[in-house]
N, C-alpha and C positions, 0 to 999 in steps of 0.2 A: 528334439530336445535343441535343433536351432532355430523353430519360432518361438522357444520359448525365451531363446535370449535375444532375439529380437524385440519381443514383449517386451520383454525387461527395460532394454537400451530403449524404446521411446515412450516408456513410461515413467523413466528414467530425467532424459533428453523431455518429455510435456512438464513433467514433477519443476525442473529446473527453468523450467520458460516461464511457467506461473510465478512463480519465486520471484521472480525478479522485476516481472511487469508488475506485482503487485508492489513493490519496492517505488518502481519508478514512478507508478503514478497518484501513489500516499503520495507521494514527495515533492511532484508535480501539482496538485491540491495544496499542498501545506504555500508552496510557490507561488501559486497564482492567485491566489483568496487569502487565505489567513494569515500567509507574513505583511503584506498588503496591511491586510485590515491591523492585527494585532501592533504594529508599526505607528499607525492615525490614531488609535487608540490612547497609546504613551505621550503623544503630541511629537512625534516626531516624519511628519508631512514631508519635512525636507531629504528624508532620506528615502522614504517612499520614490517623488519626484525622481534623485538622480536612481535610486533600486530600475525602475523602470524605463528611465534612459539609456540605461545601459543593459538592458532585456526588452528591449518592445511589444517583444510579442505573450508578452506574460496579457498586455491589455486585451489582446483579442482570446487567448486562455479563459480569461476573467468571464466576459461576454457570454459565456459557451459554459459556465460551471455546473449548470444541473446535470449538462451529457458529461464533465469532467468527473464530477463526485461519481452519477451513477456508474459508472464506465470503471472507475475504479474500484468502489464499495464492490462492482460483481468478480471482479478478478482477485479482491481480498476476500471475498464468501468462497470461492472456488480454490486462494491455496488454502485455508481454516479446513474446508473437505479434503484434499486433495493430505495435508499431510494429520490430517485428525481420524478420515476414516476410506481413505484408501491407498495408500503407503502404507499403515501399519499391516493389512490385509497381504497388501503383498510381500511384505517381509517377512511374516510369520509362513505365508505359502513358498519361502526360499526360492524364490522369481528372481529379489533384487541381490540381495546382501547376503552372503553368510552370517552363520550363527555366531559366530567368533570375531568376525570384523570387527575392530575398533572405529576404523577412519570411519565405516557407514553410522554409529552410533552417534562420533563428535560432526558428522554433517549433517544427522536428523539432527541436533540440537539447536545446531546454527542455523538451518530451518525456521524452524518454531523462531525460536527468537525474532532475526528478524522480519518473521512473519508478525508476530506481536509486536516490532518497533511502529513495522506499515500502519496497523487496525492504529497504533499511539498515533501516531502521526496524520494518521485519517480523519480521527474522531474528533479532535483537538480544530485540524483544519474544517470538518464538518461544521460545530459550534463556532467557530470564528465567524465563520462566513456565511454560514445561513440562518444562524441563531441566533446570534450577542446583538447584533443589530436591532431586530429585533425587542430581545428582553431590555436590552439598552430603551427604549421609545416605551415601551409600556411602564418602566421603572418613572420614566422623566416623567408621563403623561402623571401617574399617583402621588 
């Protein structure tokens, strides 16, 4: 019995960590790569310059955007696996929440919202940082 409680606690902690890491990394992809590109696209280059002078570490982060996007995508994918495959099995087994626990249902819904928001931010950032430039240069050549 004690072993099951310890296993459930470690699974909850792991789930919490994966969720917040995926949100943090998707926001970092937005800040380092997508937001500056989008601002320049709209003609707000001075805003980008002041933004980068306020946070100069973003330049270093943008030099390694392949790693940033790979790690972010992996963590978001792990979040989806955890939320949609692992957590429901644990809930059915009764290892995590009681059947009539409403707070667990609210936390699950909130986690899913945060995960989908992270995925949307990631997709927007990936499109802006990696795909928009080649698409615009292709359209410019045509």
